[in-house]
VEXDOKOL-966398 format. One line per field, with one value per residue (C-alpha): x, y, z; residue number from 1. Coordinates in nm, 2 decimals, m for minus. Example, Ala and Ser with C-alpha at 12.3 -4.5 7.8 and 13.67 -1.06 7.14 Angstrom:
xx = [1.23 1.37]
yy = [m0.45 m0.11]
zz = [0.78 0.71]
k = [1 2]
END
This chain:
xx = [3.92 4.04 3.75 3.57 3.89 3.85 4.16 4.12 4.29 4.35 4.35 4.35 4.27 3.92 3.85 3.47 3.26 2.91 2.63 2.49 2.15 2.29 2.13 2.20 2.19 1.99 2.22 2.26 1.89 1.97 2.08 1.82 1.52 1.30 1.20 1.02 1.02 1.30 1.33 1.64 1.82 1.68 1.79 2.12 2.24 2.60 2.68 3.04 3.20 3.23 2.86 2.77 2.95 2.75 2.43 2.49 2.49 2.14 1.85 1.63 1.28 1.18 0.84 0.65 0.56 0.81 0.73 0.90 0.89 1.05 1.33 1.39 1.40 1.64 1.87 1.86 1.95 2.24 2.39 2.34 2.53 2.80 2.83 2.88 3.17 3.49 3.31 3.22 2.85 2.60 2.46 2.11 1.98 1.63 1.44 1.08 0.98 1.17 1.51 1.74 2.06 2.28 2.56 2.89 3.06 3.42 3.50 3.66 4.03 4.31 4.41 4.77 4.91 4.97 5.33 5.25 5.46 5.78 5.99 5.84 5.72 5.35 5.09 4.94 5.13 5.01 5.36 5.36 5.10 5.27 5.13 5.10 4.90 4.67 4.61 4.52 4.28 4.12 4.06 3.91 3.69 3.54 3.53 3.40 3.16 2.80 2.70 2.60 2.93 3.12 2.95 3.01 3.37 3.44 3.27 3.49 3.81 3.72 3.83 3.93 4.30 4.45 4.80 4.81 4.64 4.59 4.46 4.13 4.29 4.47 4.18 3.90 4.15 4.27 3.91 3.81 3.55 3.47 3.52 3.15 3.05 3.28 3.14 2.78 2.85 3.01 2.81 2.63 2.96 3.07 2.77 2.90 3.24 3.27 3.43 3.74 3.83 3.78 4.01 4.30 4.32 4.47 4.36 4.25 3.87 3.83 3.57 3.37 3.38 3.26 2.97 2.87 2.88 2.67 2.42 2.37 2.33 2.07 1.88 1.84 1.72 1.48 1.33 1.31 1.11 0.86 0.83 0.73 0.45 0.10 m0.06 m0.39 m0.51 m0.74 m1.10 m1.24 m0.94 m0.77 m0.81 m0.65 m0.40 m0.14 m0.08 m0.07 m0.21 m0.07 m0.31 m0.47 m0.22 m0.06 m0.24 0.06 0.40 0.57 0.40 0.52 0.87 0.88 0.77 1.05 1.31 1.21 1.06 1.21 1.57 1.62 1.50 1.72 2.01 2.06 2.09 1.79 1.80 1.70 1.33 1.39 1.53 1.25 0.98 1.15 1.17 0.81 0.70 0.92 0.77 0.43 0.29 0.03 m0.12 m0.48 m0.68 m0.92 m1.28 m1.31 m1.02 m0.98 m1.14 m0.90 m1.08 m1.05 m0.68 m0.62 m0.77 m0.55 m0.24 m0.35 m0.42 m0.79 m0.95 m1.18 m1.46 m1.42 m1.39 m1.71 m1.91 m1.77 m1.88 m2.22 m2.27 m2.16 m2.41 m2.69 m2.63 m2.62 m2.93 m3.11 m3.03 m3.14 m3.47 m3.54 m3.46 m3.76 m4.00 m4.30 m4.39 m4.04 m3.79 m3.43 m3.12 m2.75 m2.52 m2.15 m1.88 m1.65 m1.27 m1.12 m1.13 m0.88 m0.89 m0.71 m0.59 m0.34 m0.09 0.21 0.44 0.57 0.21 0.22 0.43 0.16 m0.14 m0.47 m0.83 m1.03 m1.37 m1.62 m1.89 m2.17 m2.37 m2.72 m2.83 m3.20 m3.20 m3.55 m3.53 m3.15 m3.16 m2.84 m2.79 m2.44 m2.39 m2.06 m1.88 m1.53 m1.34 m1.40 m1.78 m1.80 m1.62 m1.70 m1.89 m2.22 m2.40 m2.29 m2.42 m2.74 m2.81 m2.77 m2.99 m3.26 m3.27 m3.28 m3.58 m3.76 m3.69 m3.65 m3.86 m4.16 m4.29 m4.34 m4.64 m4.53 m4.73 m4.45 m4.45 m4.07 m3.76 m3.45 m3.09 m2.80 m2.44 m2.12 m2.08 m1.85 m1.94 m1.86 m2.07 m2.35 m2.38 m2.40 m2.65 m2.66 m2.78 m3.01 m3.18 m3.21 m3.38 m3.60 m3.72 m3.79 m3.97 m4.20 m4.26 m4.37 m4.53 m4.32 m4.07 m3.70 m3.46 m3.08 m2.91 m2.53 m2.33 m2.05 m1.72 m1.49 m1.78 m1.96 m1.98 m2.29 m2.45 m2.34 m1.98 m2.05 m2.12 m1.78 m1.60 m1.78 m1.68 m1.32 m1.28 m1.38 m1.17 m0.85 m0.88 m1.00 m0.83 m0.99 m0.97 m1.24 m1.43 m1.74 m1.59 m1.69 m2.06 m2.02 m1.80 m2.06 m2.33 m2.12 m2.03 m2.36 m2.60 m2.84 m3.09 m3.04 m2.76 m2.68 m2.85 m2.58 m2.61 m2.33 m2.34 m2.22 m2.18 m2.53 m2.67 m2.55 m2.75 m2.65 m2.87 m2.70 m2.86 m3.23 m3.28 m3.11 m3.38 m3.14 m2.81 m2.66 m2.75 m2.54 m2.75 m2.58 m2.51 m2.23 m1.90 m1.94 m2.27 m2.30 m2.16 m2.25 m2.03 m2.23 m2.55 m2.66 m2.98 m3.17 m3.54 m3.70 m4.08 m4.34 m4.09 m3.85 m3.56 m3.52 m3.21 m3.09 m2.76 m2.82 m3.02 m3.22 m3.31 m3.63 m3.64 m3.56 m3.63 m3.31 m3.24 m3.20 m3.42 m3.55 m3.44 m3.75 m4.05 m3.99 m4.14 m4.30 m4.05 m3.99 m3.65 m3.62 m3.60 m3.28 m2.99 m2.72 m2.39 m2.15 m2.19 m1.93 m1.69 m1.42 m1.06 m0.80 m0.44 m0.19 0.04 m0.23 m0.33 0.03 0.05 m0.27 m0.13 0.17 m0.07 m0.24 0.04 m0.11 m0.47 m0.65 m0.64 m1.02 m1.03 m0.77 m1.01 m1.18 m0.86 m0.74 m1.06 m1.04 m1.05 m0.73 m0.53]
yy = [0.48 0.32 0.12 m0.13 m0.27 0.01 0.19 0.56 0.90 1.08 1.43 1.63 1.62 1.72 2.04 2.02 2.14 2.05 2.24 2.54 2.37 2.07 1.83 1.46 1.21 0.88 0.68 0.40 0.41 0.49 0.85 1.08 1.04 1.34 1.22 1.46 1.24 1.04 0.86 0.84 0.51 0.30 0.39 0.23 0.18 0.27 0.54 0.58 0.93 0.89 0.79 1.10 1.32 1.15 1.19 1.56 1.61 1.46 1.69 1.50 1.61 1.43 1.29 1.20 0.85 0.60 0.32 0.03 0.20 0.52 0.33 0.14 0.46 0.62 0.31 0.33 0.70 0.64 0.36 0.56 0.85 0.62 0.46 0.80 0.87 0.68 0.49 0.13 0.07 m0.21 m0.32 m0.44 m0.79 m0.88 m1.12 m1.24 m0.95 m0.69 m0.53 m0.59 m0.39 m0.65 m0.71 m0.56 m0.35 m0.22 0.15 0.29 0.22 0.29 m0.02 m0.12 0.07 m0.08 m0.08 m0.10 0.13 0.12 0.03 0.31 0.07 0.04 0.29 0.25 0.49 0.37 0.41 0.79 0.84 0.88 0.73 1.07 1.20 0.89 0.95 1.31 1.22 0.95 1.19 1.46 1.21 1.07 1.39 1.67 1.51 1.38 1.07 1.28 1.48 1.15 1.02 1.33 1.34 0.99 1.05 1.36 1.16 0.88 0.97 0.80 0.83 1.09 1.16 0.96 0.62 0.39 0.04 m0.09 m0.18 0.15 0.38 0.24 0.14 0.50 0.62 0.33 0.21 m0.13 m0.17 m0.25 0.08 0.28 0.09 0.16 0.53 0.58 0.34 0.63 0.75 0.40 0.35 0.63 0.46 0.25 m0.09 0.04 0.29 0.02 m0.23 0.02 0.00 m0.28 m0.63 m0.71 m0.77 m0.61 m0.86 m0.80 m0.42 m0.46 m0.68 m0.44 m0.14 m0.32 m0.44 m0.08 0.06 m0.21 m0.15 0.22 0.14 m0.12 0.11 0.38 0.14 0.06 0.42 0.52 0.27 0.41 0.29 0.29 0.25 m0.03 0.08 m0.09 m0.15 0.19 0.20 m0.15 m0.17 0.07 m0.17 m0.01 m0.17 m0.13 m0.02 m0.33 m0.34 m0.67 m0.98 m1.16 m1.08 m1.27 m1.04 m0.74 m0.88 m0.94 m0.57 m0.46 m0.68 m0.62 m0.27 m0.08 m0.22 m0.20 0.16 0.26 0.04 m0.12 m0.49 m0.65 m0.81 m1.17 m1.25 m1.36 m1.01 m0.85 m1.03 m0.98 m0.60 m0.60 m0.75 m0.54 m0.22 m0.35 m0.35 m0.58 m0.64 m0.52 m0.83 m0.99 m0.97 m1.35 m1.47 m1.84 m1.95 m1.97 m2.27 m2.47 m2.37 m2.46 m2.80 m2.87 m2.78 m2.99 m2.69 m2.75 m3.07 m3.29 m3.21 m2.83 m2.86 m3.07 m2.82 m2.54 m2.72 m2.78 m2.41 m2.33 m2.57 m2.45 m2.08 m2.17 m2.39 m2.10 m1.87 m2.13 m2.18 m1.80 m1.77 m1.99 m1.86 m1.67 m1.32 m1.25 m1.01 m1.14 m0.93 m0.99 m0.69 m0.63 m0.36 m0.41 m0.40 m0.05 0.10 0.37 0.69 0.77 0.43 0.35 0.08 0.31 0.16 0.49 0.57 0.28 0.49 0.76 0.75 0.79 0.88 0.59 0.49 0.27 0.05 m0.08 m0.34 m0.48 m0.80 m0.91 m1.29 m1.32 m1.09 m1.07 m0.69 m0.52 m0.18 m0.02 0.28 0.46 0.74 0.86 0.95 1.32 1.27 1.02 0.77 0.41 0.45 0.30 0.62 0.58 0.22 0.30 0.59 0.36 0.08 0.31 0.50 0.17 0.05 0.38 0.42 0.08 m0.16 0.01 0.22 m0.09 m0.19 m0.55 m0.79 m0.89 m0.97 m0.98 m0.82 m1.03 m0.90 m1.14 m1.01 m1.09 m1.00 m0.70 m0.49 m0.15 m0.22 m0.46 m0.55 m0.23 m0.04 0.26 0.05 m0.15 0.17 0.29 m0.03 m0.04 0.31 0.21 m0.11 0.09 0.37 0.13 m0.13 m0.41 m0.67 m0.64 m0.92 m0.93 m1.26 m1.32 m1.59 m1.77 m1.60 m1.73 m1.87 m1.55 m1.63 m1.47 m1.39 m1.03 m1.14 m1.21 m0.85 m0.74 m1.00 m0.88 m0.52 m0.61 m0.79 m0.47 m0.25 m0.45 m0.35 0.01 0.34 0.54 0.92 1.02 0.83 0.89 0.66 0.36 0.44 0.33 0.04 m0.09 m0.06 m0.25 m0.53 m0.71 m0.70 m0.98 m1.00 m0.63 m0.39 m0.29 0.01 0.26 0.55 0.80 0.96 1.30 1.41 1.56 1.20 1.07 1.12 1.12 0.85 0.87 1.21 1.11 0.73 0.61 0.38 0.11 0.19 m0.14 m0.46 m0.69 m0.99 m1.03 m0.81 m0.97 m1.13 m1.46 m1.37 m1.36 m1.06 m0.88 m1.10 m1.41 m1.28 m1.47 m1.28 m0.96 m0.89 m0.55 m0.55 m0.36 m0.11 m0.37 m0.58 m0.96 m1.17 m1.52 m1.69 m1.98 m1.98 m2.28 m2.10 m1.91 m1.53 m1.38 m1.02 m0.82 m0.78 m0.40 m0.12 0.10 0.46 0.61 0.48 0.45 0.75 0.81 1.08 1.09 1.00 1.33 1.50 1.32 1.57 1.54 1.38 1.62 1.99 2.00 1.77 1.59 1.70 1.46 1.45 1.70 1.42 1.25 1.58 1.64 1.29 1.35 1.67 1.46 1.20 1.46 1.41 1.08 1.18 1.41 1.78 1.80 1.60 1.81 2.05 1.78 1.69 2.04 2.14 1.85 1.99 1.90 1.99]
zz = [0.00 m0.32 m0.46 m0.24 m0.11 0.13 0.03 0.10 0.13 0.45 0.31 0.63 1.00 1.07 1.26 1.22 1.51 1.60 1.42 1.60 1.63 1.80 1.55 1.58 1.30 1.31 1.09 1.34 1.44 1.81 1.84 1.69 1.92 1.99 2.34 2.57 2.88 3.04 3.37 3.58 3.65 3.92 4.27 4.37 4.02 3.97 3.72 3.62 3.60 3.23 3.21 3.40 3.15 2.87 3.06 3.11 2.74 2.71 2.78 3.03 3.14 3.46 3.50 3.82 3.72 3.59 3.35 3.18 2.84 2.97 3.14 2.82 2.62 2.87 2.84 2.47 2.47 2.71 2.50 2.19 2.33 2.45 2.11 1.95 2.18 2.26 2.55 2.63 2.58 2.56 2.22 2.16 2.09 1.99 2.21 2.20 2.43 2.23 2.22 2.52 2.58 2.73 2.47 2.60 2.33 2.36 2.33 2.02 1.98 1.74 1.55 1.47 1.17 0.83 0.70 0.33 0.12 0.33 0.03 m0.18 m0.45 m0.36 m0.46 m0.11 0.13 0.47 0.62 0.55 0.82 1.15 1.47 1.63 1.33 1.35 1.72 1.65 1.37 1.59 1.89 1.67 1.50 1.82 2.03 1.81 1.56 1.56 1.36 1.06 1.08 1.10 0.80 0.59 0.71 0.59 0.26 0.22 0.28 0.04 m0.31 m0.62 m0.72 m0.49 m0.37 m0.05 m0.09 0.21 0.23 0.37 0.69 0.76 0.67 0.90 1.16 1.20 1.25 1.48 1.24 1.08 0.71 0.65 0.82 0.58 0.28 0.39 0.43 0.10 m0.12 m0.28 m0.41 m0.51 m0.74 m0.96 m0.98 m1.30 m1.31 m1.49 m1.21 m0.95 m1.13 m1.12 m0.74 m0.53 m0.63 m0.27 m0.26 m0.61 m0.72 m0.40 m0.46 m0.82 m0.71 m0.44 m0.66 m0.93 m0.67 m0.54 m0.89 m0.98 m0.66 m0.75 m1.10 m0.97 m0.71 m0.97 m1.19 m0.91 m0.80 m1.15 m1.18 m1.13 m0.81 m0.63 m0.27 m0.17 m0.21 0.10 0.33 0.36 0.74 0.79 0.51 0.35 0.06 m0.28 m0.59 m0.94 m1.20 m1.37 m1.66 m1.57 m1.45 m1.30 m1.15 m1.44 m1.69 m1.49 m1.48 m1.85 m1.91 m1.68 m1.85 m2.21 m2.22 m1.93 m1.92 m2.29 m2.30 m2.00 m2.14 m1.81 m1.71 m1.55 m1.21 m1.15 m1.12 m0.76 m0.66 m0.86 m0.67 m0.34 m0.40 m0.51 m0.18 0.04 m0.11 0.00 m0.35 m0.51 m0.85 m0.87 m0.76 m1.02 m0.91 m0.88 m0.67 m0.60 m0.28 0.01 0.16 m0.16 m0.21 0.16 0.11 m0.19 0.01 0.31 0.54 0.56 0.69 0.49 0.73 0.69 0.31 0.29 0.49 0.27 m0.04 0.10 0.17 m0.18 m0.34 m0.11 m0.22 m0.59 m0.56 m0.39 m0.68 m0.93 m0.75 m0.74 m1.11 m1.20 m0.93 m1.07 m0.96 m0.84 m0.99 m0.95 m1.01 m0.97 m0.91 m0.91 m0.95 m1.24 m1.20 m1.24 m1.58 m1.68 m1.89 m2.11 m2.24 m2.52 m2.59 m2.57 m2.31 m2.18 m2.06 m1.82 m1.58 m1.55 m1.33 m1.50 m1.42 m1.27 m1.41 m1.22 m1.37 m1.13 m1.32 m1.26 m1.45 m1.47 m1.45 m1.59 m1.89 m1.94 m1.94 m1.83 m1.67 m1.65 m1.43 m1.51 m1.33 m1.29 m0.97 m1.01 m0.99 m0.70 m0.48 m0.37 m0.05 0.06 m0.04 m0.41 m0.43 m0.24 m0.48 m0.78 m0.64 m0.52 m0.85 m1.04 m0.85 m0.88 m1.25 m1.40 m1.18 m1.01 m1.31 m1.52 m1.29 m1.29 m1.07 m0.85 m0.48 m0.42 m0.55 m0.49 m0.53 m0.54 m0.47 m0.30 0.06 0.03 0.34 0.19 m0.12 m0.05 0.32 0.54 0.74 0.50 0.21 0.44 0.56 0.20 0.08 0.39 0.30 m0.06 0.04 0.27 0.03 m0.25 m0.02 m0.16 m0.03 m0.11 m0.03 m0.04 m0.07 m0.05 m0.22 m0.04 m0.04 m0.30 m0.51 m0.61 m0.98 m1.13 m1.46 m1.42 m1.46 m1.83 m1.88 m1.74 m1.95 m2.27 m2.19 m2.12 m2.45 m2.63 m2.41 m2.49 m2.85 m2.80 m2.74 m2.46 m2.49 m2.23 m1.95 m2.16 m2.43 m2.22 m2.29 m2.65 m2.56 m2.31 m2.58 m2.84 m2.60 m2.67 m2.96 m2.88 m2.74 m2.70 m2.61 m2.25 m2.10 m2.00 m1.76 m1.72 m1.37 m1.24 m0.88 m0.87 m0.90 m0.57 m0.25 0.12 0.27 0.60 0.67 0.64 0.66 0.98 1.10 1.22 1.38 1.29 1.11 1.33 1.43 1.76 2.06 2.26 2.20 2.03 1.87 1.49 1.31 0.99 0.77 0.89 0.73 0.42 0.36 0.46 0.41 0.41 0.47 0.67 0.81 0.96 0.87 0.90 0.85 0.78 0.87 0.63 0.31 0.44 0.77 0.85 0.86 1.20 1.32 1.35 1.72 1.69 1.82 1.54 1.60 1.43 1.23 0.86 0.69 0.35 0.26 m0.12 m0.24 m0.42 m0.08 0.02 0.01 m0.25 m0.14 m0.32 m0.37 m0.65 m0.84 m0.64 m0.66 m0.78 m0.65 m0.79 m0.90 m1.10 m1.26 m1.37 m1.51 m1.71 m1.85 m1.98 m2.12 m2.33 m2.59 m2.67 m2.73 m2.98 m2.90 m2.89 m2.57 m2.38 m2.22 m2.02 m1.85 m1.81 m1.63 m1.38 m1.02 m0.83 m0.52]
k = [1 2 3 4 5 6 7 8 9 10 11 12 13 14 15 16 17 18 19 20 21 22 23 24 25 26 27 28 29 30 31 32 33 34 35 36 37 38 39 40 41 42 43 44 45 46 47 48 49 50 51 52 53 54 55 56 57 58 59 60 61 62 63 64 65 66 67 68 69 70 71 72 73 74 75 76 77 78 79 80 81 82 83 84 85 86 87 88 89 90 91 92 93 94 95 96 97 98 99 100 101 102 103 104 105 106 107 108 109 110 111 112 113 114 115 116 117 118 119 120 121 122 123 124 125 126 127 128 129 130 131 132 133 134 135 136 137 138 139 140 141 142 143 144 145 146 147 148 149 150 151 152 153 154 155 156 157 158 159 160 161 162 163 164 165 166 167 168 169 170 171 172 173 174 175 176 177 178 179 180 181 182 183 184 185 186 187 188 189 190 191 192 193 194 195 196 197 198 199 200 201 202 203 204 205 206 207 208 209 210 211 212 213 214 215 216 217 218 219 220 221 222 223 224 225 226 227 228 229 230 231 232 233 234 235 236 237 238 239 240 241 242 243 244 245 246 247 248 249 250 251 252 253 254 255 256 257 258 259 260 261 262 263 264 265 266 267 268 269 270 271 272 273 274 275 276 277 278 279 280 281 282 283 284 285 286 287 288 289 290 291 292 293 294 295 296 297 298 299 300 301 302 303 304 305 306 307 308 309 310 311 312 313 314 315 316 317 318 319 320 321 322 323 324 325 326 327 328 329 330 331 332 333 334 335 336 337 338 339 340 341 342 343 344 345 346 347 348 349 350 351 352 353 354 355 356 357 358 359 360 361 362 363 364 365 366 367 368 369 370 371 372 373 374 375 376 377 378 379 380 381 382 383 384 385 386 387 388 389 390 391 392 393 394 395 396 397 398 399 400 401 402 403 404 405 406 407 408 409 410 411 412 413 414 415 416 417 418 419 420 421 422 423 424 425 426 427 428 429 430 431 432 433 434 435 436 437 438 439 440 441 442 443 444 445 446 447 448 449 450 451 452 453 454 455 456 457 458 459 460 461 462 463 464 465 466 467 468 469 470 471 472 473 474 475 476 477 478 479 480 481 482 483 484 485 486 487 488 489 490 491 492 493 494 495 496 497 498 499 500 501 502 503 504 505 506 507 508 509 510 511 512 513 514 515 516 517 518 519 520 521 522 523 524 525 526 527 528 529 530 531 532 533 534 535 536 537 538 539 540 541 542 543 544 545 546 547 548 549 550 551 552 553 554 555 556 557 558 559 560 561 562 563 564 565 566 567 568 569 570 571 572 573 574 575 576 577 578 579 580 581 582 583 584 585 586 587 588 589 590 591 592 593 594 595 596 597 598 599 600 601 602 603 604 605 606 607 608 609 610 611 612 613]
END
């Protein structure tokens, strides 16, 4: 085929036979179905002789019980087999209930020949192909080949500048194909064809061909760009979402597009696509930028866009103000320790400003921070992904250790300990953490209270710690995860530096194995009752748990049976969570080995000794 005007070369008649393994291609999405069970057509349905011949080629395993899905699969297989042969078939059309095979499609046929080249002056020699030869090519093409063989045969016939050149009408017409099918099959070859070669062919549809070839080439470059960017899975939604997040190197899509346009395209010496195509490809690949910790509230945004009523918005604002007022009241209450806790956005190691390093995945570092509202003391707990994950056990281990080491030994005359946080279920609102805090409250004969701020309005004093750390990180080079220790300490001087603890895998304990006093913290039992996400407060006292659905409500006993009485077992007896360091993915390890070029040699051993798959 000459360029995208679909001119091509019929080099020889195909004598290709089916592969010995009988494999079928799935190019059209209908023919390569590994189906173990099929049902016969309904009784009384007429099957034409030609259909029977097609059905005989399909391996069918009968089943004793028919179903609508099996019948649909059988019909799909039948029409797929017909479509592969020179047979009339029914095409599919999508309806509200799914795909329906009710669109009559004609069988394959040999189109009228093209007479170009009769006078011997044209470079297109369609007239040199006799009708008998065309019929022979057509029959061999539709009789002896699977879809994959058809595709490979067409690609083998399409060349640039050969002896016998035919036009876009003659070439697909002889094979009983549509022009768009031929172009789709050979587009991988067209992308390697430069514009000069294309322009030497017939002028018919030349601009269209150049545009299609460029578009295909740019699509490959754009996909290569996105494939090379380092990505992470969602920490808390892996079961319900397969979305991948880019490492937090860009805050907006426009910043990412500018990096692609200026840094990537100039380096690769290729033309950048439009921002509309860039954003569309970004969304189609199911990618997302790493979300900032404080997203805008969906209720407030919905109200501004007229998707939330005034009544709903007013109630939402009232709940927000009540939660903030509750925290302000606790802050000035005597004999109460009040803390705010939060997990900082992902930190990376190593980190430099070399743009080529943006395309390599790095080691993830976590920072769980506790802020004392009364004294303004700050405690940062750091660990990297080879030492621990982000499960309820990790957060329970940190909070329990903080209470045992930093709060109770000071012999303060306090009646209550209050912890404010967002309502993240995997981190702050789950039965594992509740059982752990209940155990500690019983062990030290105190009262521990968890209170949750309203979703979308979880701004707390602990956020200032993360902002201060991020300002230092932007101007710093990170060689090792442990470098964040000094960065955290330098982030604040007055009234005193942050307290920093660097954790290893031996630190984390498995609270699920010893402290399962409650099986659930859900406040309801049946459909329609409140669920865990409706809880605004949890109170641990005297071996039981109480809850609130509103900050202004009274405490209510959790309607759950206690599995076993709360014991006085010391925390030190809780088994460790990990017996050894965690393995990172092989791809990440290989990227880290490449990144060693950008850091001092004295730090190489740390990365080389990382366990990996």
